N, C-alpha and C positions, 0 to 999 in steps of 0.2 A: 503494499499500499504506499509505504514511504518512498519506495524507488519510483513508483508510478507518479507520485506527486512531484518528485524532483525532476522527472523527465518532462512533465507537463510545465513546470515552472521554467525549465531550461528552454522548452520550445517557445513559451510566451516571450521569454527575454530575447531569444534569437529573432523573433518576428518583429519585436519592438526595435531591435537594433537595426534590422534591415529596412524597416520603415523610416527611421531616423536618418539613415545614410541616404536613402532615396529622396527624402525631403530636402536634405542638405544639398545633394547633387542638383536637385531641380532648382533650388534657390541660386546656386552658383551659376548653373546655365542661364537662369534668367537674368542674373546680374551680369554675366559675360555678354549677353546680346545687347544690353543697353549702355555698357561702358564704353566711352569714347576712346578711340585709339589716337594718341598724340602722333601728329605728322610733322616731319622735320622739313621746314621750309628753306627757301633760299632767298636772302633779303638784298634788296638793292636800295641805295640811297637816291632820292630825287627831290628837286627843287622846282616848286610850281609858282606861278603867278596867276591868280583866279579873281574874277570880279565876284564878290560875295555881299551877302546882306548881314550887317552887324546885328546880333541878337542882344549881346551884353558885353560890357568891358569892365574889368575889375582892376583899377589902378593900384590898389593895395596888394592884391594877390598877384599882380603882373600877368593876368590871364585874359584872353578874349574868347568869346563864343561867336562863331559865325555860321552861316548857312550857305553851303555850296549851291550851284545852279540845279544840281540833281536832287536836291533836298536833304543831303547828308549835314547833320549838325556836328560841328567840329569845336571842341574845347581845347585850347592850346596856349601854352606860355608864350610870352613875347620876350625878345632880347632885351637886355637892361636899357639899351638906348631908346627903346620905345615906350618904356613904362609911363613916361610923362604925358605921351600923346593919347593914351587911352582914355583920359578924362574928357578930351575933346570930341570923342566919338559918340554919336547919338543912337540910340537903339532904333532899329529899322532902317538906318541909313545905308548906303552902299559904298563899297571901298574895294580898291585893288589891293589884294594881299599876297605877299610872297612868303611862302613857308617851306620848311623842310619836312620830308616824311620818308618813312621806310616802306617800301613795297615788298611784301613777302609772297612769293609764289608757292602755294601750299600743295597743289595737285596739278597733275598734267593728264588730260584725257587724250591719248593719241588717236590716229585715224582709225575709224571702226564704228561699231554700233554705239558704243559709250560716248564717242566723239560727236556722232551725229545727233544723239539725244541732247547732249550738253549744247550743241550748236542751235537746236531748236529752242531750248530754253533761253539761250542768249538773245535770240531775236525778239523775245517778249520783254516788256518792261521788268525791271528788277523789282523784287519784293520790297516792301517797307523796311523790313528786317535787314536785308542785304544792304540797302542804302545806309541804314543807320550804323551798321558796323563797319562800313567800308569794304564789304565783299564785293569782288568783281569776277566776271567771266569774260574772257577776251580770246581772240583767235590770233595765233601766230602768223604774221604776213612776211616775216624776213628773218633770217638767221645769217649773220656775218662772222663765220668762225676766225678769219685772219684779224678782224678788229674786235672779236669777243663781244658781239652785241647781238641782242634779240629784239625784234620789233613786234608789237602786238596791237590790235585795233578792236574796239568794241563792235560786236556783230550788228549793232544798229547804226553804225557810223561814227564819225568823230575823228579827233586827231590820232595819228599813230604815235604810240608811246615806244620809246627805244630805251633799253636798259643795257648797261655795260657790264660785263662779268670781269671783276677785277681780282678775283681770287680763284685758286685752283678748283675749289668745290663747285663754283659757279660756271667756270669753264668746262668742267666734266659734264654739268647739266646741259649746257648748250649742245653738246655733242649728241645728246639724245632727243633733242627738240627738232621737229620738222615743220615746214610751212603747212598750215592747215590744222595743226594741233590746237586743241582748246586749253587755255590755262585758267585755273581758278586761284584767286589770291585775295589778300587783305591789304589795306593801306592803314599806316599808323602815323598820323601827324605828330611831329616833334616840336618845332619852334617857328614862330612867326618872326621874320627878319626885316619885313618892310610893310608899311601901311600908307596907302595914298587914297584919302577920301575922294569920291567921285562927286563932282559939283553938278 
């Protein structure tokens, strides 16, 4: 009788252990499905001059918030020489602003079904979220290996952006890029270096 009880108890314990492991594995699998995988990007420095709308200027903090023509809001510090001019900028006014930013290419969809789908998405207006975070999708229109440059353009048109590969890692990436590839990336504004109010 006692042996039978022990076997029954052992069986119940074994069943409970198997169920617990199953639940743990299911939770881990579910977690693995939603965990974001960090992607290594290749960063390029860029200096732009754009006509923007001033949203606010903070002379004490040395920062300015402006809206780009595509609707992206940018909060950026200004160089020390410009801090005094922030107080003269009115909210809602227009100005030509020169600023430095980092362009990080996060992903590359080469020619094929994935590239075709990305190109179709690129032809439609970007989502509000993409605009706010500075995410972009562009098509490669030129690769100049002797000069280590890559040129990209928005699928809806606009200016061609050219980035120079000035490190070995960037130059290695250039060798994998072909005209027609679709590039996905992010822009990170760093500092405003010039402000010229538009009258």
